[in-house]
C-alpha positions as a printed NumPy array, in Angstrom:
array([[ -13.933,   72.275, -125.704],
       [ -10.466,   73.801, -125.372],
       [  -8.053,   73.903, -122.164],
       [  -4.222,   74.27 , -122.187],
       [  -4.039,   74.294, -125.984],
       [  -5.686,   70.843, -126.088],
       [  -8.576,   70.704, -128.275],
       [ -11.142,   67.832, -128.094],
       [ -12.832,   66.666, -131.216],
       [ -14.796,   63.769, -132.568],
       [ -13.927,   62.451, -136.031],
       [ -16.097,   60.217, -137.797],
       [ -18.058,   59.452, -134.919],
       [ -15.204,   58.174, -133.023],
       [ -14.072,   59.938, -129.553],
       [ -10.409,   60.827, -130.21 ],
       [  -9.783,   61.804, -126.568],
       [  -7.384,   58.885, -126.034],
       [  -5.376,   59.742, -129.54 ],
       [  -2.973,   62.862, -129.779],
       [  -2.018,   65.033, -132.653],
       [   0.85 ,   67.253, -132.76 ],
       [   0.928,   69.528, -136.076],
       [  -1.237,   71.748, -138.327],
       [  -4.313,   70.822, -140.048],
       [  -3.965,   72.618, -143.602],
       [  -7.149,   71.342, -145.203],
       [ -10.274,   69.446, -144.553],
       [ -12.177,   67.773, -147.07 ],
       [ -15.793,   66.552, -146.092],
       [ -18.183,   64.756, -148.325],
       [ -21.722,   63.673, -147.537],
       [ -21.617,   60.17 , -148.541],
       [ -18.752,   57.416, -149.078],
       [ -16.62 ,   57.934, -152.078],
       [ -16.226,   55.006, -154.607],
       [ -12.383,   53.863, -154.932],
       [ -11.575,   55.993, -158.035],
       [ -13.338,   59.155, -156.462],
       [ -11.231,   58.43 , -153.271],
       [  -8.049,   57.912, -155.565],
       [  -8.685,   61.15 , -157.469],
       [  -8.965,   63.082, -154.017],
       [  -5.743,   61.497, -152.753],
       [  -4.131,   62.466, -155.951],
       [  -5.452,   66.041, -156.019],
       [  -4.378,   66.654, -152.495],
       [  -0.922,   64.859, -152.926],
       [  -0.111,   67.032, -156.029],
       [  -1.564,   70.341, -154.255],
       [   0.65 ,   69.603, -150.928],
       [   3.83 ,   68.111, -152.503],
       [   3.311,   64.771, -151.134],
       [   3.118,   62.405, -154.148],
       [   6.112,   60.632, -152.869],
       [   3.63 ,   59.379, -150.192],
       [   1.508,   57.713, -152.705],
       [   1.934,   54.148, -153.341],
       [   3.911,   53.266, -156.804],
       [   0.763,   51.704, -158.194],
       [  -1.552,   54.669, -157.548],
       [  -3.136,   55.976, -160.564],
       [  -2.167,   59.374, -159.829],
       [   1.516,   59.113, -158.61 ],
       [   2.814,   60.596, -161.455],
       [   0.044,   62.948, -162.803],
       [  -2.683,   65.049, -161.445],
       [  -6.282,   63.796, -161.766],
       [  -8.404,   65.762, -164.134],
       [ -10.851,   68.44 , -162.864]])
């Protein structure tokens, strides 16, 4: 549903109509099950390195300074 450049959406089963977002979505990653901690960290590392956001990772993140292996 789209009116006046406003898009309503549902994310992870939550109604997001009371939230606002101003920006672009560059990538969406979808999995059919919950990720383990190590898998989640690997995805975070991959995305951070891909999009130049490694500075946003915690200093203790396992992929702060190196990309995860494929």
